[in-house]
Backbone as CSV, one residue per row, in Angstrom:
resi,resn,N_x,N_y,N_z,CA_x,CA_y,CA_z,C_x,C_y,C_z
1,MET,124.416,117.681,110.583,123.305,116.761,110.715,123.856,115.409,111.152
2,GLY,123.223,114.837,112.140,123.649,113.549,112.637,122.945,112.397,111.938
3,ILE,123.350,111.207,112.319,122.788,110.001,111.708,121.309,109.867,112.027
4,LEU,120.932,110.155,113.266,119.519,110.026,113.640,118.640,111.036,112.897
5,GLU,119.160,112.252,112.698,118.380,113.250,111.962,118.163,112.814,110.522
6,SER,119.199,112.249,109.898,119.039,111.790,108.517,118.066,110.615,108.438
7,MET,118.070,109.758,109.446,117.105,108.662,109.463,115.682,109.188,109.652
8,ASN,115.520,110.194,110.495,114.195,110.775,110.712,113.668,111.460,109.458
9,ILE,114.536,112.193,108.760,114.125,112.851,107.521,113.750,111.806,106.480
10,GLY,114.555,110.748,106.368,114.252,109.682,105.420,112.961,108.958,105.752
11,ALA,112.729,108.707,107.040,111.496,108.019,107.452,110.272,108.877,107.173
12,LYS,110.359,110.169,107.428,109.241,111.078,107.147,108.967,111.126,105.642
13,ALA,110.028,111.161,104.838,109.869,111.183,103.383,109.258,109.875,102.878
14,LEU,109.609,108.750,103.493,108.987,107.477,103.120,107.485,107.526,103.357
15,GLN,107.097,108.079,104.474,105.683,108.201,104.806,104.964,109.114,103.806
16,VAL,105.572,110.253,103.486,104.963,111.224,102.574,104.827,110.642,101.170
17,HIS,105.892,110.032,100.657,105.844,109.505,99.292,104.981,108.247,99.204
18,GLY,104.853,107.504,100.299,103.915,106.381,100.325,102.476,106.872,100.216
19,THR,102.167,107.956,100.922,100.836,108.569,100.832,100.594,109.097,99.427
20,ARG,101.621,109.678,98.850,101.529,110.188,97.476,101.217,109.061,96.489
21,LEU,101.866,107.929,96.657,101.587,106.761,95.806,100.149,106.285,95.980
22,ASP,99.650,106.280,97.210,98.270,105.871,97.465,97.271,106.779,96.750
23,ILE,97.536,108.071,96.746,96.635,109.021,96.092,96.600,108.783,94.589
24,HIS,97.768,108.581,93.990,97.812,108.332,92.542,97.157,107.000,92.187
25,ALA,97.318,106.006,93.033,96.661,104.716,92.791,95.147,104.857,92.865
26,LYS,94.675,105.649,93.817,93.233,105.889,93.931,92.704,106.617,92.703
27,ASN,93.466,107.585,92.200,93.063,108.287,90.986,92.951,107.333,89.804
28,ILE,93.939,106.475,89.652,93.939,105.523,88.526,92.777,104.541,88.666
29,ALA,92.491,104.131,89.887,91.380,103.191,90.103,90.030,103.816,89.770
30,ASN,89.930,105.130,89.867,88.660,105.815,89.625,88.614,106.511,88.268
31,VAL,89.406,106.051,87.326,89.457,106.703,86.019,88.112,106.643,85.292
32,ASP,87.312,105.619,85.526,86.010,105.477,84.873,84.833,105.757,85.809
33,THR,85.081,106.301,86.968,84.020,106.597,87.924,83.404,107.957,87.594
34,PRO,82.111,108.000,87.312,81.485,109.291,87.011,81.578,110.248,88.200
35,ASN,81.754,111.515,87.895,81.823,112.606,88.870,83.032,112.542,89.797
36,TYR,83.988,111.646,89.531,85.187,111.594,90.366,86.119,112.729,89.951
37,ILE,86.621,113.447,90.928,87.551,114.545,90.666,88.942,114.118,91.108
38,ARG,89.897,114.236,90.189,91.286,113.838,90.452,91.850,114.624,91.633
39,LYS,92.552,113.904,92.511,93.204,114.501,93.678,94.693,114.690,93.371
40,ILE,95.222,115.823,93.791,96.638,116.131,93.599,97.271,116.287,94.980
41,PRO,98.286,115.469,95.318,98.929,115.623,96.625,99.749,116.912,96.692
42,VAL,99.712,117.565,97.837,100.453,118.811,98.041,101.586,118.534,99.019
43,LEU,102.819,118.721,98.548,104.007,118.514,99.371,104.720,119.845,99.557
44,ASN,105.296,120.039,100.721,106.039,121.262,101.022,107.359,120.911,101.685
45,ALA,108.344,121.769,101.476,109.619,121.618,102.174,109.414,121.977,103.639
46,THR,110.122,121.280,104.521,110.011,121.548,105.949,110.483,122.958,106.278
47,GLU,111.556,123.385,105.652,112.093,124.726,105.878,112.291,125.417,104.544
48,ASP,112.449,126.730,104.592,112.696,127.504,103.383,114.132,127.268,102.938
49,MET,114.306,126.429,101.915,115.640,126.082,101.440,116.051,126.944,100.243
50,SER,115.313,128.011,99.972,115.663,128.891,98.864,116.903,129.701,99.233
51,PHE,117.522,130.314,98.239,118.707,131.135,98.482,118.364,132.290,99.416
52,HIS,117.214,132.902,99.195,116.787,134.021,100.035,116.576,133.573,101.483
53,GLY,115.924,132.427,101.657,115.700,131.914,103.002,117.002,131.555,103.707
54,LEU,117.933,130.962,102.957,119.236,130.611,103.527,120.006,131.864,103.934
55,MET,119.985,132.880,103.088,120.700,134.122,103.410,120.098,134.800,104.646
56,ASN,118.776,134.770,104.774,118.159,135.352,105.969,118.547,134.592,107.224
57,THR,118.619,133.271,107.135,119.030,132.468,108.285,120.489,132.728,108.630
58,MET,121.330,132.807,107.595,122.758,133.052,107.818,123.002,134.439,108.399
59,LYS,122.192,135.400,107.994,122.360,136.768,108.482,122.256,136.802,109.998
60,GLU,121.352,136.026,110.540,121.148,136.026,111.982,122.154,135.130,112.704
61,ASP,122.543,134.008,112.087,123.402,133.043,112.768,124.888,133.254,112.496
62,VAL,125.274,133.236,111.236,126.700,133.267,110.886,127.331,134.595,111.251
63,PHE,126.679,135.665,110.850,127.295,136.965,111.070,127.201,137.417,112.522
64,GLY,126.235,136.906,113.237,126.102,137.281,114.643,126.902,136.372,115.559
65,VAL,126.813,135.071,115.367,127.436,134.106,116.266,128.700,133.505,115.669
66,GLY,128.735,133.375,114.353,129.897,132.791,113.695,129.740,131.321,113.384
67,THR,128.518,130.802,113.425,128.288,129.394,113.117,127.361,129.282,111.909
68,LEU,127.465,128.182,111.214,126.572,127.934,110.093,125.202,127.533,110.609
69,PRO,124.144,127.927,109.924,122.803,127.581,110.391,122.527,126.098,110.223
70,TYR,121.739,125.568,111.127,121.325,124.177,111.043,119.947,124.134,110.397
71,LEU,119.877,123.578,109.206,118.604,123.447,108.513,118.201,121.982,108.545
72,GLN,117.023,121.716,109.065,116.586,120.334,109.215,116.266,119.689,107.872
73,GLY,115.624,120.395,106.987,115.275,119.831,105.685,114.135,118.837,105.797
74,GLY,113.804,118.252,104.685,112.752,117.259,104.661,111.524,117.752,103.920
75,VAL,110.509,116.919,103.921,109.285,117.197,103.190,108.088,116.887,104.087
76,THR,107.010,117.637,103.893,105.783,117.388,104.634,104.626,117.237,103.661
77,TYR,103.647,116.469,104.062,102.435,116.273,103.284,101.377,117.231,103.828
78,SER,100.876,118.111,102.965,99.931,119.134,103.399,98.485,118.806,103.055
79,GLY,98.244,117.689,102.419,96.888,117.317,102.042,96.753,117.198,100.539
80,VAL,95.519,117.237,100.066,95.269,117.134,98.632,94.471,118.343,98.161
81,MET,94.624,118.639,96.892,93.768,119.624,96.252,93.104,118.950,95.067
82,GLU,91.958,119.435,94.691,91.243,118.844,93.573,91.693,119.481,92.273
83,ASP,91.826,118.658,91.243,92.201,119.125,89.923,91.049,119.964,89.367
84,PRO,91.315,121.214,88.955,90.230,122.067,88.468,89.733,121.716,87.058
85,THR,90.399,120.790,86.381,89.975,120.390,85.042,88.590,119.742,85.112
86,ILE,87.735,120.107,84.192,86.376,119.568,84.178,86.332,118.344,83.267
87,GLY,85.713,117.280,83.753,85.561,116.066,82.958,84.537,116.261,81.844
88,ASP,84.599,115.408,80.847,83.679,115.490,79.709,82.261,115.136,80.131
89,LYS,81.293,115.707,79.395,79.888,115.348,79.605,79.562,114.197,78.656
90,ILE,78.949,113.157,79.211,78.590,111.978,78.426,77.086,111.783,78.535
91,TYR,76.469,111.514,77.410,75.015,111.339,77.391,74.675,109.923,77.815
92,ARG,74.089,109.762,79.011,73.648,108.478,79.561,72.339,108.712,80.302
93,PRO,71.220,108.753,79.592,69.962,109.126,80.239,69.497,108.167,81.325
94,GLY,69.859,106.899,81.296,69.395,105.952,82.310,70.297,105.858,83.527
95,HIS,71.426,106.547,83.533,72.396,106.464,84.638,71.853,107.171,85.877
96,PRO,72.088,106.588,87.071,71.571,107.211,88.297,72.148,108.602,88.580
97,ASP,73.347,108.895,88.082,73.976,110.196,88.323,73.664,111.207,87.226
98,ALA,72.828,110.853,86.254,72.539,111.749,85.136,71.747,112.964,85.619
99,ASP,72.024,114.104,84.979,71.274,115.313,85.309,69.933,115.307,84.581
100,ALA,69.219,116.417,84.634,67.881,116.488,84.024,67.919,116.288,82.518
101,GLU,69.039,116.621,81.898,69.173,116.475,80.443,69.705,115.103,80.050
102,GLY,70.060,114.266,81.026,70.541,112.920,80.743,72.050,112.804,80.616
103,TYR,72.799,113.810,81.053,74.266,113.797,80.944,74.900,113.477,82.299
104,ILE,76.016,112.765,82.239,76.844,112.552,83.431,78.196,113.205,83.188
105,ARG,78.867,113.528,84.257,80.200,114.124,84.147,81.222,113.018,84.331
106,ALA,82.074,112.820,83.318,83.112,111.789,83.389,84.217,112.241,84.341
107,SER,84.983,111.303,84.800,86.121,111.601,85.657,87.137,112.443,84.887
108,ASN,87.825,113.329,85.586,88.849,114.148,84.934,90.249,113.557,85.092
109,VAL,90.334,112.281,85.432,91.628,111.617,85.632,92.227,111.253,84.278
110,ASN,93.465,111.682,84.070,94.237,111.256,82.905,95.183,110.169,83.407
111,PRO,94.949,108.904,83.033,95.761,107.826,83.612,97.253,107.936,83.290
112,MET,97.597,108.528,82.158,99.018,108.670,81.813,99.717,109.645,82.765
113,VAL,99.038,110.715,83.127,99.619,111.695,84.052,99.801,111.068,85.424
114,ASP,98.791,110.354,85.892,98.901,109.738,87.215,99.907,108.590,87.232
115,MET,100.049,107.874,86.129,101.077,106.826,86.066,102.467,107.449,86.138
116,ALA,102.673,108.544,85.416,103.972,109.225,85.456,104.250,109.778,86.852
117,ASP,103.246,110.385,87.476,103.417,110.899,88.836,103.689,109.771,89.833
118,ALA,103.036,108.620,89.621,103.263,107.470,90.508,104.687,106.940,90.362
119,VAL,105.214,106.934,89.145,106.601,106.486,88.933,107.567,107.441,89.624
120,ILE,107.314,108.734,89.525,108.168,109.722,90.203,108.105,109.530,91.724
121,ALA,106.902,109.313,92.246,106.750,109.092,93.686,107.446,107.804,94.120
122,GLN,107.371,106.767,93.282,108.028,105.500,93.606,109.540,105.679,93.653
123,ARG,110.087,106.416,92.709,111.542,106.649,92.698,111.978,107.491,93.889
124,ALA,111.164,108.466,94.265,111.476,109.258,95.460,111.429,108.380,96.704
125,TYR,110.458,107.465,96.748,110.351,106.530,97.866,111.600,105.654,97.941
126,GLU,112.026,105.121,96.790,113.215,104.257,96.758,114.467,105.021,97.152
127,ALA,114.585,106.280,96.726,115.758,107.083,97.083,115.807,107.324,98.588
128,ASN,114.666,107.597,99.189,114.633,107.825,100.633,114.831,106.538,101.417
129,LEU,114.404,105.419,100.853,114.688,104.129,101.481,116.191,103.874,101.490
130,ALA,116.867,104.269,100.416,118.329,104.137,100.360,118.985,105.033,101.408
131,VAL,118.450,106.230,101.632,118.996,107.127,102.656,118.881,106.486,104.035
132,VAL,117.731,105.906,104.321,117.530,105.255,105.620,118.483,104.072,105.771
133,ASN,118.633,103.267,104.723,119.532,102.101,104.794,120.987,102.517,104.940
134,ILE,121.397,103.570,104.245,122.779,104.054,104.376,123.009,104.605,105.776
135,SER,122.038,105.339,106.308,122.170,105.864,107.673,122.256,104.727,108.681
136,LYS,121.472,103.677,108.454,121.511,102.516,109.350,122.875,101.842,109.281
137,ALA,123.422,101.712,108.071,124.748,101.104,107.917,125.819,101.961,108.587
138,MET,125.698,103.275,108.485,126.663,104.161,109.148,126.579,104.017,110.663
139,ALA,125.371,103.901,111.181,125.206,103.735,112.623,125.810,102.409,113.081
140,MET,125.620,101.370,112.297,126.193,100.067,112.650,127.719,100.124,112.640
141,ARG,128.275,100.811,111.633,129.739,100.960,111.576,130.260,101.788,112.749
142,ALA,129.493,102.802,113.137,129.923,103.642,114.260,129.969,102.859,115.554
143,THR,129.067,101.898,115.716,129.106,101.081,116.940,130.292,100.126,116.934
144,GLU,130.789,99.764,115.745,131.940,98.863,115.655,133.268,99.576,115.905
145,ILE,133.273,100.913,115.749,134.504,101.659,115.930,135.003,101.572,117.366
146,GLY,134.109,101.590,118.310,134.471,101.557,119.720,134.945,100.205,120.216
147,LYS,134.820,99.167,119.420,135.210,97.823,119.889,136.687,97.626,119.827
């Protein structure tokens, strides 16, 4: 993997984890919004990095050609899914969203869960920012070697 590839992977991860932070912030902001359903970001690996996937790739490349496989790596954002947990029913007969019996459905957001997920996303963002900065420093050093 070259310096540019590592910068591209880091930049893509910054974008993905930034989106992840936005989703968790939106969930926390809507903790008291009736009928709001918590959103869960869905992230996937760019390639199959499992042992089975690696062995299948190696079977075709290493044993046939004699070279190690090039795996790009990285993460992709696949969208959001809704949390299937049902919010509590609250009796509010005058509320505009109340049903015929006078109940509204509370948000199913647990602020502690979303705060913890936001901290994890923030740390992943910071780690990928460090990858981009280290790659940039390596590129700068590489340009100085030729002088």
